[in-house]
N, CA, C and O atoms as a printed pandas DataFrame, in Angstrom:
     atom_number atom_name residue_name chain_id  residue_number  x_coord  y_coord  z_coord
0              1         N          MET        A               1   59.013  -93.192   15.958
1              2        CA          MET        A               1   58.477  -92.483   16.569
2              3         C          MET        A               1   58.289  -90.816   16.656
3              4         O          MET        A               1   58.521  -90.309   17.754
4              5         N          SER        A               2   57.889  -89.961   15.581
5              6        CA          SER        A               2   57.902  -88.800   16.074
6              7         C          SER        A               2   56.929  -88.467   16.701
7              8         O          SER        A               2   55.807  -88.934   16.898
8              9         N          LEU        A               3   57.860  -86.997   17.207
9             10        CA          LEU        A               3   57.403  -86.268   18.869
10            11         C          LEU        A               3   56.705  -85.052   17.724
11            12         O          LEU        A               3   57.461  -84.519   16.912
12            13         N          ARG        A               4   55.177  -84.680   17.759
13            14        CA          ARG        A               4   54.212  -83.740   17.285
14            15         C          ARG        A               4   54.132  -82.973   18.783
15            16         O          ARG        A               4   54.202  -83.309   19.965
16            17         N          LEU        A               5   53.955  -81.830   18.064
17            18        CA          LEU        A               5   53.165  -80.538   19.338
18            19         C          LEU        A               5   52.131  -80.597   18.803
19            20         O          LEU        A               5   51.821  -80.548   17.613
20            21         N          LYS        A               6   51.279  -80.765   20.165
21            22        CA          LYS        A               6   49.536  -80.630   19.486
22            23         C          LYS        A               6   49.040  -79.458   20.804
23            24         O          LYS        A               6   49.802  -78.790   21.503
24            25         N          GLY        A               7   47.653  -79.486   20.841
25            26        CA          GLY        A               7   47.220  -78.709   21.679
26            27         C          GLY        A               7   47.909  -77.311   22.755
27            28         O          GLY        A               7   48.645  -76.576   22.096
28            29         N          THR        A               8   47.798  -77.004   23.852
29            30        CA          THR        A               8   48.745  -75.355   23.907
30            31         C          THR        A               8   49.620  -75.350   23.520
31            32         O          THR        A               8   49.996  -74.406   22.825
32            33         N          ASN        A               9   50.351  -76.367   23.771
33            34        CA          ASN        A               9   52.089  -76.430   23.693
34            35         C          ASN        A               9   52.306  -76.073   22.516
35            36         O          ASN        A               9   53.365  -75.452   22.414
36            37         N          ALA        A              10   51.581  -76.241   21.293
37            38        CA          ALA        A              10   51.963  -76.043   20.110
38            39         C          ALA        A              10   52.085  -74.766   19.776
39            40         O          ALA        A              10   51.232  -73.972   20.171
40            41         N          TYR        A              11   53.359  -74.257   18.848
41            42        CA          TYR        A              11   53.600  -73.291   18.331
42            43         C          TYR        A              11   52.060  -72.550   17.387
43            44         O          TYR        A              11   51.588  -73.138   16.415
44            45         N          GLY        A              12   51.670  -71.647   17.744
45            46        CA          GLY        A              12   50.737  -71.076   16.540
46            47         C          GLY        A              12   49.433  -71.624   16.998
47            48         O          GLY        A              12   48.411  -71.992   16.419
48            49         N          HIS        A              13   49.903  -71.537   18.503
49            50        CA          HIS        A              13   48.058  -72.041   18.771
50            51         C          HIS        A              13   47.821  -71.290   19.408
51            52         O          HIS        A              13   48.648  -71.000   20.273
52            53         N          ILE        A              14   46.216  -70.364   19.310
53            54        CA          ILE        A              14   45.853  -68.812   20.153
54            55         C          ILE        A              14   46.094  -68.019   21.079
55            56         O          ILE        A              14   46.293  -66.804   21.076
56            57         N          GLY        A              15   46.047  -69.248   22.393
57            58        CA          GLY        A              15   46.462  -69.260   23.587
58            59         C          GLY        A              15   47.200  -68.662   23.825
59            60         O          GLY        A              15   46.891  -67.744   24.584
60            61         N          TRP        A              16   48.882  -68.756   23.297
61            62        CA          TRP        A              16   50.019  -67.460   23.425
62            63         C          TRP        A              16   49.849  -66.639   22.898
63            64         O          TRP        A              16   50.680  -65.754   23.101
64            65         N          PHE        A              17   48.704  -66.301   21.862
65            66        CA          PHE        A              17   48.659  -64.120   21.395
66            67         C          PHE        A              17   47.673  -63.461   22.169
67            68         O          PHE        A              17   47.222  -62.330   21.984
68            69         N          GLU        A              18   47.301  -64.504   23.300
69            70        CA          GLU        A              18   45.631  -64.051   23.401
70            71         C          GLU        A              18   46.359  -63.398   25.061
71            72         O          GLU        A              18   47.090  -64.032   25.822
72            73         N          VAL        A              19   45.955  -62.250   25.198
73            74        CA          VAL        A              19   45.547  -61.325   26.605
74            75         C          VAL        A              19   44.238  -60.477   27.465
75            76         O          VAL        A              19   43.623  -59.427   27.286
76            77         N          TYR        A              20   44.229  -61.013   27.956
77            78        CA          TYR        A              20   42.667  -60.364   28.633
78            79         C          TYR        A              20   43.177  -58.322   28.737
79            80         O          TYR        A              20   44.250  -57.718   28.766
80            81         N          CYS        A              21   42.015  -57.996   28.755
81            82        CA          CYS        A              21   41.668  -56.511   29.465
82            83         C          CYS        A              21   41.549  -56.295   30.674
83            84         O          CYS        A              21   40.444  -56.659   31.076
84            85         N          ILE        A              22   42.440  -55.695   31.752
85            86        CA          ILE        A              22   42.617  -55.264   32.731
86            87         C          ILE        A              22   41.232  -55.090   33.592
87            88         O          ILE        A              22   40.953  -55.473   34.728
88            89         N          ILE        A              23   40.635  -54.519   32.826
89            90        CA          ILE        A              23   39.440  -53.712   33.408
90            91         C          ILE        A              23   37.500  -54.225   33.508
91            92         O          ILE        A              23   36.644  -54.136   34.389
92            93         N          CYS        A              24   37.539  -55.034   31.332
93            94        CA          CYS        A              24   36.580  -55.314   31.170
94            95         C          CYS        A              24   37.089  -57.304   30.709
95            96         O          CYS        A              24   36.382  -57.764   29.813
96            97         N          HIS        A              25   37.626  -57.791   30.993
97            98        CA          HIS        A              25   38.400  -59.189   31.068
98            99         C          HIS        A              25   38.045  -59.435   29.977
99           100         O          HIS        A              25   37.263  -60.384   29.923
100          101         N          THR        A              26   38.420  -58.727   28.561
101          102        CA          THR        A              26   37.835  -58.731   27.202
102          103         C          THR        A              26   38.992  -59.910   26.770
103          104         O          THR        A              26   40.141  -59.645   27.125
104          105         N          THR        A              27   38.803  -61.062   26.105
105          106        CA          THR        A              27   40.164  -61.069   24.957
106          107         C          THR        A              27   39.803  -60.568   24.273
107          108         O          THR        A              27   38.745  -60.337   23.687
108          109         N          LEU        A              28   41.327  -60.200   24.311
109          110        CA          LEU        A              28   42.204  -59.976   23.337
110          111         C          LEU        A              28   43.240  -60.191   22.619
111          112         O          LEU        A              28   44.274  -60.089   23.278
112          113         N          ARG        A              29   43.429  -60.506   21.291
113          114        CA          ARG        A              29   44.266  -60.890   20.615
114          115         C          ARG        A              29   45.043  -60.156   19.614
115          116         O          ARG        A              29   44.636  -59.492   18.661
116          117         N          LEU        A              30   46.294  -60.408   20.025
117          118        CA          LEU        A              30   47.444  -59.251   19.921
118          119         C          LEU        A              30   48.038  -60.204   18.441
119          120         O          LEU        A              30   48.393  -61.353   18.180
120          121         N          GLY        A              31   47.824  -58.568   17.578
121          122        CA          GLY        A              31   47.930  -59.161   16.255
122          123         C          GLY        A              31   46.497  -58.814   15.276
123          124         O          GLY        A              31   46.451  -58.336   14.142
124          125         N          SER        A              32   45.329  -59.269   16.226
125          126        CA          SER        A              32   44.490  -58.835   15.276
126          127         C          SER        A              32   43.701  -58.023   15.475
127          128         O          SER        A              32   43.258  -57.186   14.688
128          129         N          ASP        A              33   43.334  -58.279   17.059
129          130        CA          ASP        A              33   42.749  -56.324   17.899
130          131         C          ASP        A              33   43.614  -54.911   18.262
131          132         O          ASP        A              33   44.812  -54.673   18.412
132          133         N          ILE        A              34   42.876  -54.428   18.298
133          134        CA          ILE        A              34   43.750  -52.784   18.626
134          135         C          ILE        A              34   44.312  -53.448   20.569
135          136         O          ILE        A              34   43.398  -53.764   21.331
136          137         N          VAL        A              35   45.502  -53.531   20.966
137          138        CA          VAL        A              35   45.520  -53.394   21.944
138          139         C          VAL        A              35   46.630  -52.976   22.923
139          140         O          VAL        A              35   47.738  -53.492   22.774
140          141         N          PHE        A              36   46.393  -51.927   24.087
141          142        CA          PHE        A              36   47.071  -50.995   24.696
142          143         C          PHE        A              36   47.893  -51.764   25.753
143          144         O          PHE        A              36   47.492  -52.915   25.925
144          145         N          LYS        A              37   49.069  -51.347   26.582
145          146        CA          LYS        A              37   49.303  -51.696   27.531
146          147         C          LYS        A              37   49.572  -50.237   27.853
147          148         O          LYS        A              37   49.392  -49.245   27.146
148          149         N          CYS        A              38   50.438  -50.428   30.114
149          150        CA          CYS        A              38   51.235  -49.540   30.420
150          151         C          CYS        A              38   52.513  -50.147   30.447
151          152         O          CYS        A              38   52.677  -51.272   30.920
152          153         N          PRO        A              39   53.674  -49.285   29.840
153          154        CA          PRO        A              39   54.931  -49.855   30.112
154          155         C          PRO        A              39   55.629  -50.137   31.041
155          156         O          PRO        A              39   56.685  -50.723   30.805
156          157         N          LYS        A              40   55.287  -49.833   32.311
157          158        CA          LYS        A              40   55.672  -49.735   33.705
158          159         C          LYS        A              40   54.418  -51.257   34.333
159          160         O          LYS        A              40   54.751  -52.341   34.811
160          161         N          CYS        A              41   53.749  -51.000   34.206
161          162        CA          CYS        A              41   53.212  -52.160   34.817
162          163         C          CYS        A              41   52.565  -53.570   33.874
163          164         O          CYS        A              41   51.483  -54.023   34.246
164          165         N          GLU        A              42   53.089  -54.052   32.978
165          166        CA          GLU        A              42   52.415  -54.725   31.540
166          167         C          GLU        A              42   52.615  -55.946   32.386
167          168         O          GLU        A              42   51.638  -56.629   32.692
168          169         N          LYS        A              43   54.491  -56.432   33.001
169          170        CA          LYS        A              43   54.771  -57.376   33.725
170          171         C          LYS        A              43   54.229  -57.044   35.246
171          172         O          LYS        A              43   54.040  -58.143   35.767
172          173         N          LYS        A              44   54.002  -56.324   35.890
173          174        CA          LYS        A              44   53.824  -56.140   37.722
174          175         C          LYS        A              44   52.025  -56.765   37.390
175          176         O          LYS        A              44   51.504  -57.698   38.001
176          177         N          TYR        A              45   51.379  -55.961   36.305
177          178        CA          TYR        A              45   50.066  -56.442   36.586
178          179         C          TYR        A              45   49.391  -56.355   35.782
179          180         O          TYR        A              45   48.295  -55.821   35.617
180          181         N          LYS        A              46   50.750  -57.494   34.598
181          182        CA          LYS        A              46   49.461  -57.681   33.159
182          183         C          LYS        A              46   48.723  -56.902   32.408
183          184         O          LYS        A              46   47.854  -57.303   31.633
184          185         N          ALA        A              47   49.140  -55.358   32.669
185          186        CA          ALA        A              47   47.592  -54.154   32.302
186          187         C          ALA        A              47   48.125  -54.260   30.794
187          188         O          ALA        A              47   49.249  -54.102   30.317
188          189         N          TYR        A              48   46.479  -54.695   30.041
189          190        CA          TYR        A              48   46.885  -54.802   28.963
190          191         C          TYR        A              48   45.245  -53.983   28.846
191          192         O          TYR        A              48   44.677  -53.646   29.885
192          193         N          PHE        A              49   44.641  -53.743   27.544
193          194        CA          PHE        A              49   43.442  -52.775   27.569
194          195         C          PHE        A              49   43.105  -52.556   26.390
195          196         O          PHE        A              49   43.834  -52.242   25.449
196          197         N          CYS        A              50   41.904  -52.729   26.408
197          198        CA          CYS        A              50   41.536  -52.689   24.871
198          199         C          CYS        A              50   41.073  -50.954   24.740
199          200         O          CYS        A              50   41.276  -50.073   25.576
200          201         N          GLU        A              51   40.325  -50.826   23.260
201          202        CA          GLU        A              51   40.143  -49.814   22.645
202          203         C          GLU        A              51   39.436  -48.867   23.332
203          204         O          GLU        A              51   39.740  -47.681   23.204
204          205         N          ALA        A              52   38.246  -49.324   24.272
205          206        CA          ALA        A              52   37.467  -48.731   24.471
206          207         C          ALA        A              52   37.899  -48.613   26.171
207          208         O          ALA        A              52   37.518  -47.567   26.698
208          209         N          ASP        A              53   38.293  -49.121   26.639
209          210        CA          ASP        A              53   38.912  -49.218   28.114
210          211         C          ASP        A              53   39.863  -48.005   28.539
211          212         O          ASP        A              53   39.871  -47.252   29.513
212          213         N          LYS        A              54   40.735  -48.143   27.295
213          214        CA          LYS        A              54   41.837  -46.350   26.818
214          215         C          LYS        A              54   41.233  -45.372   26.919
215          216         O          LYS        A              54   41.774  -44.352   27.346
216          217         N          ARG        A              55   40.072  -45.404   26.592
217          218        CA          ARG        A              55   39.722  -44.190   25.975
218          219         C          ARG        A              55   39.132  -43.422   27.430
219          220         O          ARG        A              55   39.403  -42.266   27.757
220          221         N          GLY        A              56   37.895  -44.783   28.521
221          222        CA          GLY        A              56   37.572  -44.333   29.125
222          223         C          GLY        A              56   38.518  -44.009   30.113
223          224         O          GLY        A              56   38.341  -43.123   30.949
224          225         N          VAL        A              57   39.324  -44.576   30.045
225          226        CA          VAL        A              57   41.021  -44.315   30.898
226          227         C          VAL        A              57   41.453  -42.766   30.802
227          228         O          VAL        A              57   42.129  -42.097   31.583
228          229         N          LYS        A              58   40.823  -42.408   29.557
229          230        CA          LYS        A              58   41.963  -41.153   29.118
230          231         C          LYS        A              58   43.158  -41.225   28.675
231          232         O          LYS        A              58   43.991  -40.332   28.514
232          233         N          GLY        A              59   43.231  -42.783   28.404
233          234        CA          GLY        A              59   44.789  -42.602   27.944
234          235         C          GLY        A              59   45.924  -42.731   28.798
235          236         O          GLY        A              59   47.080  -42.478   28.460
236          237         N          ARG        A              60   45.633  -43.045   29.671
237          238        CA          ARG        A              60   45.981  -42.530   31.426
238          239         C          ARG        A              60   46.163  -44.543   31.577
239          240         O          ARG        A              60   45.349  -45.379   31.184
240          241         N          CYS        A              61   46.950  -44.685   31.984
241          242        CA          CYS        A              61   47.218  -46.005   33.203
242          243         C          CYS        A              61   46.422  -45.677   34.466
243          244         O          CYS        A              61   46.978  -44.884   35.225
244          245         N          PRO        A              62   45.209  -46.146   34.838
245          246        CA          PRO        A              62   44.830  -45.349   36.172
246          247         C          PRO        A              62   46.341  -46.344   37.441
247          248         O          PRO        A              62   47.292  -45.563   37.430
248          249         N          TYR        A              63   46.464  -46.748   37.731
249          250        CA          TYR        A              63   48.042  -47.984   38.318
250          251         C          TYR        A              63   48.873  -46.662   38.745
251          252         O          TYR        A              63   48.859  -46.035   39.805
252          253         N          CYS        A              64   49.608  -46.458   37.542
253          254        CA          CYS        A              64   50.393  -45.602   37.750
254          255         C          CYS        A              64   50.512  -43.912   36.711
255          256         O          CYS        A              64   51.444  -43.197   36.344
256          257         N          ASN        A              65   49.384  -43.887   36.603
257          258        CA          ASN        A              65   49.369  -42.415   35.788
258          259         C          ASN        A              65   50.637  -42.119   34.311
259          260         O          ASN        A              65   51.081  -41.129   33.729
260          261         N          THR        A              66   50.833  -43.778   34.205
261          262        CA          THR        A              66   51.833  -43.053   32.710
262          263         C          THR        A              66   51.230  -43.624   31.332
263          264         O          THR        A              66   50.852  -44.787   31.194
264          265         N          GLU        A              67   51.184  -42.300   29.997
265          266        CA          GLU        A              67   50.782  -42.749   29.084
266          267         C          GLU        A              67   50.490  -44.439   28.925
267          268         O          GLU        A              67   51.060  -45.412   29.417
268          269         N          LEU        A              68   49.316  -44.303   27.990
269          270        CA          LEU        A              68   49.383  -46.203   27.344
270          271         C          LEU        A              68   50.095  -46.262   25.992
271          272         O          LEU        A              68   50.764  -45.308   25.593
272          273         N          ILE        A              69   49.960  -47.276   25.363
273          274        CA          ILE        A              69   50.716  -47.287   24.046
274          275         C          ILE        A              69   50.656  -48.439   24.134
275          276         O          ILE        A              69   50.495  -49.380   24.911
276          277         N          PRO        A              70   50.961  -47.927   22.329
277          278        CA          PRO        A              70   49.699  -49.710   21.563
278          279         C          PRO        A              70   51.044  -50.819   21.837
279          280         O          PRO        A              70   52.274  -50.828   21.788
280          281         N          ALA        A              71   50.068  -51.584   22.108
281          282        CA          ALA        A              71   50.756  -53.236   22.067
282          283         C          ALA        A              71   51.323  -54.020   20.522
283          284         O          ALA        A              71   50.579  -54.131   19.547
284          285         N          VAL        A              72   52.668  -54.480   20.545
285          286        CA          VAL        A              72   52.495  -54.871   18.958
286          287         C          VAL        A              72   52.766  -56.019   18.775
287          288         O          VAL        A              72   52.696  -56.497   17.643
């Protein structure tokens, strides 16, 4: 019997590479969409931003006023 990973536990499943914009809740795919993050609030609030909302908050995090950086 061989073990094969299927579904959401499989490496390469698109769910591993998706985050949500904290403001508009748009699904963002890391690597294909332009995603920005706050280096301070990323772990605490999962603060990821789409390109449109980054312009809306003028490149600053609405929680801590830190400059947003591109997520790689």
